[in-house]
GUMIKE-702004 format. One line per 5 residues: number of its first residue (from 0); for each residue x, y, z of N, C-alpha, C. Coordinates in Angstrom, 2 decimals. Atoms other than C-alpha are relative to their C-alpha. Layout:
BEGIN
NUM = X,Y,Z,X,Y,Z,X,Y,Z; ... $
% end
This chain:
BEGIN
0 = 0.90,-1.25,-0.40,-0.29,-0.13,0.08,0.61,1.43,0.14; -0.93,-0.81,0.35,2.85,2.22,0.86,0.30,0.50,-1.33; -1.60,-0.69,1.40,5.02,2.40,-2.06,-1.00,-0.27,-0.65; 0.68,-0.74,1.12,1.68,2.76,-4.34,0.03,1.09,0.47; 0.45,-1.80,-0.40,0.91,6.01,-2.39,1.48,1.09,0.19 $
5 = -1.19,-1.14,0.14,4.56,7.21,-2.45,0.35,-0.37,-2.24; -0.09,-0.56,1.81,4.69,6.49,-6.47,-1.58,0.94,-0.57; 0.86,-1.28,0.66,2.16,8.70,-7.05,0.20,1.59,0.59; -0.63,-1.31,-0.07,3.73,11.08,-4.76,0.54,1.00,-1.07; -0.93,0.13,1.96,6.33,11.33,-8.17,-0.89,1.62,-0.19 $
10 = 0.01,-1.67,1.05,6.19,14.98,-9.68,-0.15,-0.93,-1.78; 0.50,0.01,1.61,4.62,14.62,-13.63,1.89,0.31,-0.27; -0.92,-0.26,0.27,8.02,13.76,-15.45,-0.37,-0.93,-1.31; 0.33,0.79,1.45,7.24,13.10,-19.51,0.48,-0.79,-0.04; -0.66,1.58,-0.07,9.96,10.16,-19.54,-0.36,-0.89,0.71 $
15 = 0.91,1.73,-0.97,8.36,8.06,-16.62,-1.48,0.64,0.15; 1.40,-0.49,-0.22,4.51,8.60,-17.10,0.10,-1.40,1.24; 1.10,0.98,-0.84,2.36,6.99,-14.27,-1.28,-0.42,-0.74; 0.98,0.43,0.32,-0.21,4.97,-15.59,-0.14,-1.22,0.63; 0.52,0.83,-1.15,-2.61,2.91,-13.72,-0.92,-0.83,-0.78 $
20 = 0.34,0.94,0.77,-3.82,-0.10,-15.49,-1.64,-0.90,0.67; 1.53,1.39,-0.75,-7.15,-2.31,-14.65,-1.45,-0.07,-1.05; 0.78,0.56,1.41,-10.20,-3.97,-16.52,-0.98,-0.62,0.70; 1.63,0.01,-0.14,-13.85,-4.73,-16.22,-0.90,-0.95,-1.20; 0.33,0.74,1.06,-16.38,-7.13,-17.73,-1.60,1.48,-0.07 $
25 = 1.63,-1.41,0.54,-19.89,-5.19,-19.87,-0.51,-1.16,-0.58; 0.96,1.08,1.28,-22.48,-8.08,-20.55,-1.12,0.89,-1.21; 0.93,-0.63,0.82,-23.98,-7.45,-23.65,-1.41,-0.87,-0.48; 1.62,0.16,0.15,-27.93,-7.11,-24.07,-0.46,0.33,-0.79; 1.49,0.21,1.18,-30.12,-7.65,-26.89,-1.17,0.12,0.22 $
30 = 1.34,-0.18,-0.44,-33.39,-5.93,-27.12,-1.21,-1.21,-0.86; 1.01,1.22,0.47,-36.46,-8.71,-27.69,-1.03,1.56,-0.60; 1.69,-0.70,0.68,-39.19,-5.45,-28.69,1.11,1.00,0.73; -0.72,-1.62,-0.09,-38.52,-1.86,-29.70,-0.13,0.77,1.32; -0.52,-1.14,-1.11,-37.49,0.66,-26.50,-1.79,1.05,-0.37 $
35 = 0.99,-1.40,0.17,-40.45,3.01,-26.44,0.95,1.62,-0.17; -1.10,-1.50,0.13,-38.78,6.77,-27.00,-0.49,1.03,1.10; 0.23,-1.06,-1.49,-38.54,9.23,-24.12,-1.01,1.29,-0.59; 1.23,-1.13,0.60,-41.72,11.91,-24.88,0.98,1.20,1.68; 0.22,-0.85,-1.06,-42.01,15.29,-22.18,-0.55,-0.37,1.12 $
40 = -0.35,0.56,-0.82,-41.55,13.90,-18.74,-0.58,-1.40,0.12; -0.06,1.60,0.15,-41.40,10.58,-19.73,1.16,-0.53,-0.63; -1.26,1.05,0.62,-38.30,8.26,-19.82,0.10,-0.31,-0.91; 0.09,1.14,1.26,-37.35,5.53,-22.71,0.21,-0.45,0.98; 1.10,0.94,-0.89,-39.17,2.64,-21.49,0.62,-0.70,-0.61 $
45 = -0.86,1.22,0.45,-37.36,-0.43,-22.31,-0.98,-1.11,0.62; 0.91,1.16,-0.36,-39.39,-4.05,-21.96,0.97,-0.49,1.63; 0.09,1.18,-0.65,-38.39,-6.38,-19.54,0.65,-1.08,-0.42; -1.41,1.13,0.48,-36.81,-8.94,-21.17,0.95,0.50,-1.36; -1.51,-0.36,0.06,-33.80,-9.07,-22.85,0.95,-1.42,-0.99 $
50 = -0.96,1.39,0.51,-31.43,-11.67,-24.85,1.20,0.16,-0.08; -1.75,-0.25,-0.25,-27.59,-11.66,-23.52,0.31,-0.25,-1.17; -0.44,-0.07,1.72,-25.45,-11.70,-26.39,1.41,-0.02,0.67; -1.45,0.38,-0.12,-22.13,-12.35,-24.60,0.50,1.66,1.00; -0.65,-0.72,0.19,-19.86,-10.43,-22.87,1.72,0.53,-0.55 $
55 = -1.30,-0.53,0.66,-16.82,-7.79,-23.81,0.51,0.21,1.34; -2.04,-0.05,-0.96,-13.19,-7.02,-21.73,-0.08,1.17,-0.38; -0.11,-1.59,0.23,-12.47,-3.35,-21.19,0.96,-0.28,0.89; -1.37,-0.60,-0.44,-8.84,-2.18,-20.34,-0.75,1.02,0.61; 0.07,-1.24,0.00,-8.55,0.63,-18.99,0.93,0.50,0.77 $
60 = -1.32,-0.69,-0.99,-5.06,2.95,-18.07,-0.51,1.52,-0.14; 0.65,-1.50,0.29,-5.44,6.13,-17.13,1.45,0.29,0.61; -1.15,-0.59,-0.34,-2.53,8.04,-16.74,0.18,2.31,0.64; 0.86,-0.98,-1.08,-3.68,10.46,-13.75,1.01,1.87,-0.46; -1.21,-1.07,0.15,-0.56,13.24,-13.92,-0.34,0.94,-1.40 $
65 = 0.30,-0.52,1.19,-1.70,13.65,-17.60,-1.34,0.15,-0.13; 1.33,-0.13,0.16,-5.24,13.46,-17.42,-0.74,-0.11,-1.51; 0.11,0.86,0.70,-5.58,10.97,-19.91,-0.09,-1.01,0.62; 0.47,1.57,-0.71,-7.17,7.74,-20.16,0.01,-0.35,-1.86; -0.52,0.92,1.59,-7.18,5.20,-23.35,-0.91,-1.86,0.70 $
70 = 0.63,1.75,-0.34,-10.03,1.64,-22.93,-0.09,-0.08,-1.47; 0.59,1.17,1.41,-9.57,-0.84,-24.93,-0.97,-0.65,0.17; 0.74,0.86,0.38,-12.40,-3.43,-25.82,-0.13,-0.84,-0.71; -0.04,1.24,1.37,-11.56,-6.86,-26.74,-1.03,-1.49,1.12; 0.97,1.29,-0.06,-13.93,-9.89,-26.47,0.71,-1.38,0.79 $
75 = -0.20,1.09,-0.49,-11.58,-11.57,-24.13,1.26,0.41,0.99; -0.82,-0.19,-0.91,-9.94,-11.58,-20.98,2.00,-0.89,0.77; -0.94,1.42,-0.27,-6.95,-13.92,-21.36,1.66,0.87,-0.34; -1.68,-0.55,-0.63,-2.51,-13.28,-20.60,0.31,0.70,-1.45; 0.45,-0.47,1.61,-2.81,-12.52,-25.01,-0.41,1.19,0.53 $
80 = 0.63,-1.15,-0.13,-5.10,-9.57,-24.48,0.83,1.21,0.60; -0.98,-0.64,-0.57,-2.88,-7.97,-21.54,1.12,-0.04,-1.02; -1.96,-0.22,0.26,0.41,-8.42,-23.05,-1.06,0.93,-1.25; 0.58,-0.68,1.25,-1.71,-7.23,-26.58,-0.19,1.83,0.39; 0.40,-1.39,-1.63,-2.98,-4.06,-23.47,1.77,0.27,-0.25 $
85 = -1.28,-0.83,-0.22,0.71,-3.33,-22.72,0.85,0.57,-1.14; -0.41,-0.50,1.85,1.96,-3.59,-26.59,-0.30,1.44,-0.14; 0.87,-1.12,-0.06,0.04,-0.98,-27.21,0.23,1.11,0.72; -1.15,-0.60,-1.28,1.00,1.02,-23.95,1.56,0.58,-0.91; -1.22,0.05,-0.63,4.47,0.93,-24.15,0.17,0.84,-1.78 $
90 = -0.12,-0.32,1.39,4.36,1.61,-28.24,-0.12,0.85,-0.67; 0.51,-0.83,0.46,1.61,3.51,-29.16,0.04,1.10,0.84; -0.53,-1.00,-0.96,1.22,5.68,-26.67,0.42,0.59,1.15; -0.58,-0.54,-0.80,3.71,6.30,-24.66,1.34,-0.45,-0.63; -0.31,0.81,0.82,6.72,4.87,-27.68,1.36,1.04,0.61 $
95 = -1.12,-0.69,-0.01,9.16,7.89,-26.63,0.73,0.27,1.86; -0.52,-0.46,-1.20,9.51,6.93,-22.83,1.17,-0.45,0.11; -0.88,0.63,-0.13,12.53,6.13,-20.83,-1.08,-1.32,1.02; 0.01,0.98,-0.65,10.40,3.74,-18.55,-1.79,0.27,0.67; 1.65,-0.17,-0.85,6.21,3.40,-17.42,-0.06,-0.18,0.30 $
100 = 0.50,0.39,-1.32,5.36,3.34,-14.13,-1.71,-0.34,0.00; 1.29,0.88,-0.14,2.51,0.74,-13.94,-0.41,-0.63,0.94; 0.20,0.60,-1.39,0.87,0.23,-10.98,-1.12,-0.37,-0.66; 0.88,1.16,0.65,-2.12,-2.90,-11.49,-0.08,-0.66,1.32; 0.27,1.12,-0.45,-3.59,-5.32,-9.47,0.72,-1.55,0.10 $
105 = -0.81,1.11,0.27,-2.31,-9.05,-8.93,-0.98,-0.78,-0.80; 0.87,1.35,0.73,-4.77,-10.60,-11.32,1.19,-0.88,-0.46; -0.19,0.73,0.21,-3.81,-13.49,-12.40,1.13,-0.25,-1.94; -0.48,-1.07,1.40,-3.10,-11.56,-16.04,0.48,0.53,0.16; -0.95,-1.35,0.80,-1.13,-8.95,-15.24,1.41,-0.43,0.77 $
110 = -1.65,0.79,-0.24,2.70,-10.45,-15.18,0.55,0.16,-0.72; -0.79,0.29,0.58,5.10,-10.06,-17.13,0.30,-1.66,-1.27; 0.35,1.03,0.60,5.09,-13.69,-17.41,-0.89,-0.23,-1.69; 1.29,0.23,0.73,1.76,-13.08,-19.84,1.34,1.05,-1.42; -0.95,-0.34,0.54,4.48,-11.03,-21.62,0.97,-1.48,-1.56 $
115 = -0.29,1.39,0.40,6.18,-14.22,-22.51,-0.94,-0.62,-1.26; 1.06,0.40,-0.28,2.93,-16.04,-22.91,-0.18,0.50,-1.73; 0.45,-0.88,1.38,2.19,-13.50,-26.20,0.93,0.54,-1.22; -0.98,-1.03,1.36,5.28,-12.49,-28.16,1.28,-1.11,0.28; -1.53,0.75,-0.15,8.89,-14.08,-28.64,0.83,0.13,1.54 $
120 = -0.41,-0.71,-1.41,11.20,-13.76,-25.64,0.83,1.34,-0.73; -0.56,-1.26,0.30,12.78,-11.16,-27.43,-0.94,0.84,0.53; 1.10,-1.14,0.02,9.93,-8.74,-27.75,-0.89,0.22,1.45; 0.68,0.62,-1.07,8.55,-9.94,-24.77,1.00,0.62,1.09; -0.34,-0.18,-1.11,11.09,-8.68,-22.68,1.44,1.61,-0.78 $
125 = -0.60,-1.64,0.51,12.00,-5.22,-25.11,-1.86,0.84,1.27; 0.06,0.18,-0.83,9.03,-5.11,-22.97,0.19,0.64,0.79; 0.12,0.07,-1.50,8.98,-5.85,-19.86,1.23,1.59,0.52; -0.89,-1.03,-0.43,12.02,-3.40,-19.95,-0.07,1.53,0.05; 1.60,-0.66,0.32,9.31,-0.91,-20.68,-0.57,0.36,1.15 $
130 = 0.65,-0.29,-1.19,7.93,-0.94,-17.49,0.53,-0.27,1.03; -0.76,0.18,-0.95,8.59,-0.03,-13.88,-1.09,-0.81,0.72; 1.01,0.33,-0.14,5.93,-1.87,-12.71,-0.65,0.06,1.96; 0.78,-0.24,-1.09,3.65,-1.23,-8.94,-0.65,-0.88,-0.06; 1.18,1.01,-0.18,1.43,-4.02,-7.72,-1.12,0.65,1.90 $
135 = 0.71,-0.67,-1.70,-1.67,-2.25,-4.83,0.28,-2.48,0.33; 0.08,1.10,-1.58,-1.81,-5.22,-1.72,-1.51,-0.84,-0.45; 1.35,0.65,0.36,-4.27,-8.08,-2.15,-1.01,1.32,1.07; 0.95,-0.62,-0.49,-7.74,-6.89,-1.24,0.14,1.92,-0.24; 0.28,-1.66,-0.62,-6.84,-3.10,-1.67,0.25,0.46,-2.11 $
140 = 0.46,-0.62,1.69,-7.74,-2.68,-5.50,-0.53,1.12,-0.11; 0.81,-1.45,-0.40,-9.25,0.83,-4.34,1.36,0.28,-0.28; -1.37,-0.78,0.66,-5.29,1.92,-4.54,-0.20,0.49,-1.13; -0.77,0.23,1.28,-5.72,1.59,-8.18,-0.74,0.96,-0.75; 1.00,-1.50,0.54,-7.14,5.62,-9.63,-0.59,-1.20,-1.29 $
145 = 0.65,0.57,1.49,-7.35,3.27,-13.25,-1.35,-0.69,0.90; 1.27,0.77,-0.54,-10.83,1.62,-10.82,-0.74,1.11,0.58; 1.16,-1.44,-0.11,-12.28,5.08,-10.14,-0.20,0.53,-1.48; 0.08,-0.55,1.45,-12.67,6.09,-13.79,-0.60,-0.54,-1.04; 1.08,1.43,0.92,-13.97,2.03,-14.80,-1.40,0.48,0.76 $
150 = 1.54,0.26,-0.60,-16.65,3.17,-11.71,-0.79,2.04,-1.06; 0.64,-0.68,0.40,-16.62,6.68,-13.75,-0.80,-0.30,-1.30; 0.63,0.97,0.97,-17.06,5.11,-16.92,-1.58,-0.57,0.04; 1.20,0.68,-0.70,-19.63,2.71,-16.04,-1.34,0.71,-0.11; 1.38,-0.95,-0.13,-22.25,5.65,-14.84,-0.49,0.57,-1.11 $
155 = -0.68,-1.02,1.47,-21.39,7.86,-17.59,-0.62,-0.93,-1.25; -0.50,0.80,1.89,-21.40,5.38,-21.12,-1.35,-1.17,0.48; -0.06,1.24,0.06,-22.32,2.05,-19.93,-1.53,-0.73,1.14; 1.39,-0.39,-0.99,-25.78,2.21,-17.85,-0.93,-0.62,-1.02; 1.30,0.57,0.85,-27.84,1.46,-21.00,0.29,-1.76,-0.96 $
160 = -0.26,1.17,1.25,-28.68,-1.74,-23.38,1.40,0.33,-0.80; -1.26,-0.12,1.19,-25.09,-2.61,-25.37,-0.36,-0.85,-0.67; -0.25,0.97,0.56,-25.71,-5.19,-27.41,0.43,-0.80,-0.86; -1.62,1.24,1.01,-22.70,-6.44,-29.55,1.06,1.23,0.46; -1.60,-0.29,-0.71,-19.29,-5.32,-28.71,0.69,1.96,-1.21 $
165 = -0.13,-1.25,0.24,-19.01,-2.47,-32.02,-0.90,0.89,0.56; 0.73,-1.46,-0.45,-21.53,-0.32,-30.33,0.79,0.00,0.95; -0.85,-0.08,-1.23,-20.03,-0.68,-26.96,1.01,0.74,-0.36; -1.31,-0.80,0.38,-16.59,0.40,-28.65,0.10,1.70,-0.47; 0.19,-1.56,0.37,-17.97,3.34,-30.35,-0.02,1.00,1.41 $
170 = 0.97,-1.34,-1.71,-20.15,4.55,-26.91,1.80,0.36,0.51; -1.21,0.02,-1.03,-16.33,3.73,-25.57,0.95,1.00,0.15; -0.76,-0.69,0.73,-14.68,5.80,-27.68,-0.43,1.96,-0.34; 0.49,-1.89,-0.64,-16.68,9.28,-26.93,0.31,0.28,1.35; -0.03,-0.74,-2.35,-16.74,9.73,-23.01,1.64,-0.88,-0.58 $
175 = -2.25,-0.31,0.35,-12.78,8.83,-23.97,0.07,1.21,-0.67; -1.00,-1.17,0.50,-12.10,11.68,-26.37,-0.72,0.90,1.19; 0.16,-1.17,-0.71,-14.77,13.93,-24.44,0.82,0.29,1.26; -1.28,-0.61,-1.19,-12.84,13.33,-20.86,0.61,0.04,-0.92; -1.57,-0.73,-0.18,-9.42,13.66,-22.24,-0.06,1.01,-0.40 $
180 = 0.12,-1.39,0.86,-10.78,16.72,-23.80,-0.38,1.02,0.81; 0.81,-0.56,-1.01,-12.60,17.49,-20.68,1.49,0.95,1.11; -1.28,-0.15,-0.92,-9.18,17.47,-19.10,-0.17,-0.73,1.62; 0.92,0.20,-1.53,-10.67,15.87,-16.41,0.95,-1.12,0.54; -1.16,1.12,-0.42,-8.59,13.91,-13.80,-0.71,0.26,1.86 $
185 = 0.38,-0.07,-2.28,-8.68,13.05,-9.58,0.77,0.30,0.53; -0.86,-1.51,-1.49,-7.96,14.90,-6.99,0.37,-1.15,0.89; -0.17,0.46,-0.90,-6.49,12.21,-4.94,1.35,-0.13,1.25; -0.25,0.27,-1.01,-6.28,12.50,-1.44,1.25,-0.91,1.24; -0.37,0.45,-0.96,-5.22,9.83,0.43,2.08,-0.28,-0.03 $
190 = -2.23,0.13,-0.91,-1.18,9.69,1.67,0.26,-1.23,0.81; -0.10,0.86,-0.55,0.51,7.57,3.52,0.05,0.05,1.61; 0.40,-0.75,-1.18,0.47,9.56,6.30,-1.71,-0.42,0.80; 1.66,0.18,-0.58,-3.37,9.27,6.57,-0.14,-1.31,-0.06; -0.03,1.30,0.24,-2.94,5.63,5.94,0.19,-0.49,1.22 $
195 = -0.67,0.42,-1.37,-0.85,5.22,9.24,-1.34,0.30,1.17; 0.92,-0.97,-1.41,-3.81,7.02,11.38,-1.06,-1.37,-0.55; 1.71,0.48,0.70,-7.46,5.44,9.22,0.40,-1.84,0.26; -0.72,1.25,0.42,-5.35,2.08,8.39,0.32,-0.69,1.29; -1.36,0.23,-1.61,-3.33,1.53,12.23,-0.43,-1.18,0.18 $
200 = 0.65,1.43,-0.89,-5.42,-1.67,12.74,1.40,-0.65,-1.03; -0.01,0.59,0.49,-3.41,-2.50,9.85,2.12,-0.38,0.47; -1.82,-0.83,-1.05,0.09,-1.78,11.46,0.71,-0.94,0.75; -1.21,0.40,-1.12,2.63,-4.08,13.88,-0.39,0.35,0.57; 0.11,-0.71,-1.52,1.93,-3.25,17.40,1.49,0.31,0.86 $
205 = -1.23,-0.21,-0.55,6.01,-2.62,18.11,-0.11,0.61,1.79; 0.45,-0.10,-2.30,6.12,-2.71,22.46,1.92,1.24,-0.31; -0.50,-1.03,-0.63,8.95,0.02,23.18,0.72,-0.22,1.26 $
% end
């Protein structure tokens, strides 16, 4: 916990951008009947019946000091999908970075091993060397700022029924563009000193 909090205190360094990483799933739901359009004083109405259309995965990459985020929509959340997102992060979004400071939780796919599972050893090593990884503690995923961004995404863009991955991708892209253009960020106030007070029960008691 304190390791992640210390990372969050670092000043902006364009050569070593801080990026938080998280993922979630979205149930795809198709309508069986045409919804009734909204009217003055009445919200749009949906039939209670629906058709399940599978599940899509969303990878959130959020750089808090740059007020920038990108969401990659995929059909699965395998090691290969994670590895491809990391390569996109390194080669597309931060190609000139000396080192990407990456904060993420301890999912089984979130590892350097996933890079070797997806790519040749040379390519996997190249990507691994571009990362400085900091993991959130077990049961401490709330320390990941990307989780906050996923919550905002869910509330602002994903509440309605979404029938397919193409519609989901377009909706997420619009949200991402608007939020980046508005320079929206997170006012993170939880620090190591506050953690030692509020979470005192987590620290060992030292007898002096």
